[in-house]
N, C-alpha and C positions, 0 to 999 in steps of 0.2 A: 563673195569673200567672207567666209565664216570665222576664220582665225583672227585673233586680235592680240596685240602686244601693247600694254599700257604701262607707262611710267608715271607714278605719282610723285610730285615734287612738293613737299610740305615745308612751309616756313615755321620754324620753331624759335625764331629770334625773340629779343627782349620785348618788342612791341606786341607780340601775340599774347602776352600775359595781361593786357588791358581788358577790363570788363566791359561787356556790352550792356544795353539797356535792360535785358532780361536777367542779368546777374551772372551769365556765363562769360567765361573769358573767350577771347578770339580764337585761341587754340582749341578750346573745347568745342566751339561751333565748327571749326575746321575739321576736327576729328569726327564729328557727327556726319558731316558730308562725305568724308572718305569712307566711313563705315558703311554708309548707304551704297557707295560704289562697290566696295568689296563684297558686301552682302549680295548685291545683284550678280556679281560674277560667281560667287559660291553657289547660288541657287539656279541661275539661268545661263551661266557662261558655258562655252563649249569645252570639250576635253583638251583642246589644244591652245586655249587662251593662256596668256602669260601676263604676270604683273610683277613690277619691281617698285621699290620705294626709295626715295632720296630725301634726306632732311638737309635744310640749310639754315644758317644762323646758329650752328652748333659750336660748342667750346672746342671740340676736337675735329680733326680732319681725317677722312678715310674715303678716297675715291681714286679711280685709275688715272684721271687726267692730272691730279696733283702729284702722283708718283712719277708720271712722265715729265711734268713741268713743275719742279719744286718752286715754292713761293707763289704759285698761282692756284686758283680754285680752292681756296682755303675756307675753313668753317663749313664744309659740306661733307656729309656722311652718306655713304651707300649702305643703307640699313637692311635692305631686303633684296636678294638676288632675283633674277627673272625665273619664275616657275609658276605652275598652276596655282591660283589663289587658294589659300587654305586658312585654318584657324591661326597659324603662326603669324600671319599678317595682322589679324585683329589683335592678337596679344602684343605684338610689337607696337602697334598703334596705340593701344591702351597705356603703354608705359611712356609715351612721349610727353615731355614736360617742357615749358618755356626755359630757354637757357640764356645766360648772360653774355650773349654775343650777337653779332649781326653778320649776315651773309649777303653776297651779291646775287641778286635774282637772275641776272644774265649768265653768270658763271654756273649757277645751279641748273639752268635750262640747257647749257652746253653739256654738262655732265649727264643729264637725263637723255639728251639727244644721242650722245655717244653710246650710252648703254643700249638704247633701242637699235641703233644702226649695227653695232657689233653683235648683238644677239640675233637679230632677224636676218641681216645680210641680204641675200638675194631672194629669200623665201617670200611667198605671197601672204603677207600679214597686213591687217588694218592696223596702223600705228597711231597712237595718240599719247600726248603728254597732258596730264591734269596738274595744273599749278594752282595750289591753294595758298593764298597769302593776303595780308592786309596792306601790302605795299611798303612795309617797313624795311629798314636796312639800307645802307649806302650802295649806290650803283656807280661803280668807278668809270667804266668805259662804255658810255652810252652810244658811242659811235659804232659799236658792234651790233646794234639792233638790226640794221639792214642786212649785215652778213648772216646773222642768225636766222632771219626770216627767209633769206634765199636758200640757206642750207636746209631748213625745214621743208620748203617747197620742193627742193631737188630730191630730198629723201622721202617725200610724200608722208610727212609726219604732221598730224593735226594737233594744234594747240588749243586747249580749253582752259581758260583762266576763271577760277572761282574766287571772286573778290570779296573778302570779308570787310564790310564797312564801305565798299565802293559806292559811288553815287549811282542812282538808278539810270540816269541818262546824261549824256553830254549835250551842252547847248553852246552854239557859236555866237549868239547875240549877246549884247551887253547885259540885258536883263537876266538872261540865263546865267551869265558869269556871276552876277551879283547874287542870284539865288543859290548858285553852287557854293559860293564863298560862305554864305550864311549857313548852308547845310554842313559845310566842313567845320565851321566853328562850333555848331551844335554837337557834332559827333566827336569834337576834340581831336581831329586828325592833324598831323604835322604837315609842314610844307613838303618834307621828303616823301611822305606817304602819298600826297596828292600828285607830286611829280612822277613817282613810280607808277601810279595808276595810269596817268596819261601815256607814259612810256609803254606799259603793257598793253594798253588799248591800241596803240599804234602798231606794236609788234603783232598782236592778234589779227589786226586788219591786214597787215602786209603778208602774214603767213596763212591767210585764209582761215583763221581760227575764230573763236567766239569768246566773249566775256560774259559770264553769268553773275548777276547781282540780285540780292534779295530773294523774292519769290521765284525768280527765274532759275535759281540754283536747284530748288526742290523739284521744279518741273523738269529740268534737264536730267537730274539723277533718277527721278521716278520713271522717265522714259527708258532709262537703261534697265530698270527693274522689270523688264519684260523678257520673256524667253526669246533668245536669238534662234531663229529657225532658218536653216539653210534653204535657199531657193532651189527646189527640185521640182521638175515638172511631173505631173500625175499622168499626163497623156501627151504623146508627141507623135504626130502623124497627120494624115489628111482629114479635112472636114469635107464630106461629100454633099453636094447640092445637085442632085440629078447627075449629069455627066461632068459637072465642073467640080474640081477639087481645089482646096486652099490648104496649104501646109500650115498647121497651127500647133500650139502647145498650151496646156492648161496648168495653172498654178493655183494653189490654195490661197484664198483671200481672207476668209474667216473660218475659225474652228473653235469649238468649245474647249476652254482650258480647264481641265479637271484638277482636283486636288492631288498633290503629289502622293505617290504610294509610299507607305511607311514600311521599312524593312525591319524584320525581326532580328534582334541581337541577343546573344546568350549572356546572361548576367554571370553565371559561374565562370565562363570563359574569360570575361572581362576581369573578374576578381583574381583569376589565375594568371593574369598577364599573358593571355594567349594572343598570338598575332591574328588569328582567324576567329572572329566572334560571331560570324554569320550563322544563321539557323537554316538548315536544309530540311525540306519537307519531303517525306516519302509516303506514298499511298499504297495501301494493300487492299485486296478484295477477297472476301470469303463467302461461300455459299451458305445462305441462311437455312436452307433445307437439309444440308449435309449433316450427317451424324458426327463426323470427325472435324476437328478444327484445323482444316487444311486450306492454305491460301490458293486461290485460283490464279494461275499465271496468265500472262498476256496471250499466249497461243490458244488458251481455252476460253478467252473472253470475246464476245461479239456485241456489237451495238444493236439495240432493239428500239423501235419507235412505237409509241402507244397508238392503238387503233381501237377506240373505245376502252374497254377493260383489258383488251388483249395486247400483248407486246409482239410486234412483228420484227424478227431478226433480219439484219442485212450484213453480209460480209463486205470487206473492203472492196472486193471486185464488183459487187453489186452496186455499192455507192458510186464507184467510178463510172459504171455504165449509166446510172441514173442522172449523173451530173449533166447540166445543160452545156453543150459545146458550142462556142462561137468565137469569131475572130475579133480583135480589138477594132473599134470603129467609132466615129462620130458622124452620123448621117442625119441630115436635116430631113424630117418627114413632111413638114408643112410650115406655113407661116400663119399667124393669128393676130388679131388686134390685141394690144397690150392690156386694155381694160377687161378683156375676157379671161385673163389669167388671174385668179383670186390670190391675194397675198397669203392666205392661210394654206394654200396648196403647197407652198415651197417647203421642202424638207431638208434637214441636215445643214451642212456647211455650204459655203459659196466658193466657187472657183472662178478664176479670171482667164479668159481665152484671148490669146495674143498670137499674131502671125510670127512665124519663124524668121528671125533676122537674117539667117544665112541662106534663105531661099530666093533672094533677089527682090528687086523693086516691083516686078510684075505681081508677084505673090502678095506683097504688102498692099498694092493698089487694089487688088481684088477684095482683100479683107476690108480695107477702108471704105470701098464703095458699098459693101454689104452693110457695114455698121451705119453709115450715113443714110442709106436707103431705109433701113429699119427705123432709124430715128425720125426721119421725115414722115414716114408712113405711120408712126406710132404703133409699130408692130413688133412682134417677137418671133423667134424661130423655135419650133418644136423639133426635138431630135432624139435619136436613139444613141445611147452612149455606153460603150464598153471600154473600160480603162485599159485592160490588158486581156490577153487571150484567155478564153474560158472563164472570165470574170462575170459576175452577175450583171445582166443588162439593166440599164437605167433609162427612165423616161425623163427627159430634161427640157428646160426652157432656157433660151439664151436671150438676154435683154441687152440692148445697146447702151453704151456709156461713152459720152464725148465730153471731155473737159480740156483745159488749157495744156495739160501735159501728155495726154494719151487718148487713144481711141481703143476700145476693147468691148468684149461681150462678157457679161456676168452670167455664169451658169448655175442654175438651181435645179435640184431634183424635184420631179413631180410625182405624185402618188399613183400607183396602180389601183384598180378597183378593190383589191384586197387590203390596201393601206388606208382606205377611207373609213372613217367611223361616223355613222349616221345616228344622231340622237334626236328624239322627238321632245320638244318642249311646248308647254301650253302657252298660248298667246295671251296678251293683256286683255282684260275686260275693257269695255268702253269707258267705264268710270275710272280706270286705272291709267289711262293714257294721259301724257302730259298736255297741258294747255299751251296755247300759243305764247302766252306770257312767260311760262316756265321754260319753253324751248329757247326763246330769245334771251332770257337771263343766263341760261347755260352756255349759249353761243358766245355771249359777251364775256363770260368768265374764261372760256377757252382761249379767246383772242387775247385777253389781258394777261394770261399766264403762259403765253407762247414763248418757249425758251429760245427759239431761233431769232427772235426780234426783241431782245432786251435792250434797254437804254441805260447807259452808264451815267455817272454824276455830271459829266460834261455834255450830255445830250447825244452822244454817239451810239449808233446801233451795233450790237455785238451778239454772238451766239453764246447762250448761257451754259449749255451742256454739250461738250464735244466728246463723242464716244471714244475717240483715240486717246483722250487725256483722262478718262474716267476709269479708275482702277477698281478691281474687285475687292471689296473690304474683307471678305472672308479669306481670300488668298493672302492679302497683304498682312493681315493680323497673324495668320499662320506663319508666314516667313519671318515676321518680326519676333515672334516668340521662339522659333527654332534657333534664330541667331543668339538670343539671350541664353537659352539652355545650352547651346554649344559652348559658351564661355563659362557658364555657371550652372551646374546641374540642379542646384537648389533655388534657382531664380524663380520668382512667382510669375504666374501668367498675367501679362499686361493687357491693358485695353488698347484699342486701335489708336494709331497715331492721329492726333487731332486734325492735322491737315488733310488726311485721307478721309476721315470720318465726316468732315464738313462738306466734302465734295458730293456726297450722296444724300445730304439733307436738303429740304426745301430752302430755296434762296430767301433770305429774310426780306430783302428789298422787293423781290417779286411778290411775296405775300402782302407786303405793305401797300404796293401799288394796286393790288387786286382786292383791297379791304372792302371797298364799296360793293363790288360784285359779289363777294362772299356773303356779305350781310344781306344782299338781295336774295341770294340762294336760300339762306336760312329762313327768310320771311316767306318765300314762296313754297318751300319744301319743309313744312313743319313736321317735326318728328315727335311722336307720342310714345311714352313709356308704356309698354304692354306688360302687365304683371304676369309672371309665369305661373301657370296652374300647377299646383302641387299634386302629383300623382299619388293615389292611395297605395300605401305600402302593404304588401302581402303579409298576413299574420296567421299564426297557427290558431286552431279553435280554442286551445287552452288559454291563449292570451286574452280572448274575449271573456272567458270565465273568470280570469283573474281580475279583469277590469270590473266585472259585476259583483265581485266579492262573494262568489258562491262555490268556490273550489272546495271549501271545507264540507259543504253539504253534499257535493258529489262524492267526495271521499268516504263520507259516512254511509251513503247509499251503497257504494261498492263493497264496503266492509260487511254490511248486513247481507248483501247478496251472496257473498262468499261463505258466511256462516250457515245460510240456509242450505247450501250444497256441500257443506263440509263432511257429512257422514260417509258418503261414498267416495269423496275426493276425486270425483270424475271431472268436475268443471271448476275452474277458478277464473274470476274476472280480475282484470288488472288494467 
């Protein structure tokens, strides 16, 4: 399901004007989070994604439910209709300010739910409500929580609550309650805000939603800042193993995310208020050897391939005859021990091979038996892979993967002989080989700096670097500055957001724990400064004469030589 409808419900009531510890108001922090969400949809969202925005805690009222039921759903404004996210959303968000009113959070959620249901109706959309609030405002009819949760579950609408100032965790024991009370006092939260937080946590739990607090908010929104890719199979058909066939499909698992392509825009067209500012490129061909400046049209052009210094022409018909013709297939050639396939042989992206769900239990059992057998034998399958008819055949390896949620084969491309690059490097001399003490010290450093087995302050083991949560700093900085320039053409280029920059820096605690090992490495691998030898600069012969201060003598000798040959003027020295 690639289409998504999101309704953002933002609290702009009186309590959102309070300042946080960093000097920002609660509303400013809330706007930052929503801005990240909208930016993600602008850059990565699909063409059919829709977004609407509702404010509550407003001085005025403007929503459909209030029109249908006067006196109810007050202080709630529908400020942005459902449509594809654009700069208007960010501009509307930038104008949001705290108001001198309070709204009912449950009423606001009913308004947001009605907007999604009436917009999407029976269409297949992923539906979500993002509620951003500090829990302020009076909640009149708390008994409606269960009804709201049931309606959200019935309409398949997911609720995500972003709590500004909410506590990190809830605790049921007495000590936890005392600690929670202390935290609330320190953050100067009111009893009403605390009560609303508990109410929203219960609603999120009953509606199968989530509550994000503190660092969880950035993690949740950063996850959205990934391009949404529709799950489309690359290959669908039989996997042949001798006379046995298993119906499978392959899906992309990983692929390189390139920098977005920049489109050219016409500045004169923009200044002339033209609706179409795009720049269209046209290409022309002229014969270099021709005497007349006449363009060579397509019917007189032909492709030619270099063969040494000569160009060998091929017509389109010749190219079609030269193309390798084959049917699509995934045929296992042989099986091999897993350790015989070198990691550096794997090329390109990774695909995931799964059995077709609609081909019955027998087909799934055959696939499962193959995966488990390969896993037990620590083996891999070598296969010939053609994604579609007449496509380039690939030489691939399929590696078994078994975890709690699935069984599959990971497919990697292997190189042909033409793809392998052999380089010869000189080996170390005997005196340059590391000693046993040096090897042990390096092994100790590697173990100490193992990111998969880091220890937190409470002594629990955790993984320090998770690939799925580590963002590309180059892409994120690009997106960050594109958003700024979209709102302000004169905006300066900003540095990368600190939270993302820190994720790709060495962990301070990890380096601190490995201090002893690092010092041992410095002691065993002493580095010496090698002075760079200055190369002699090439000089003209006259420069040497100038250094010897004899240029005047040479000039006098040349003048005398010219005088001796001056009668016939046949020769002159210079």
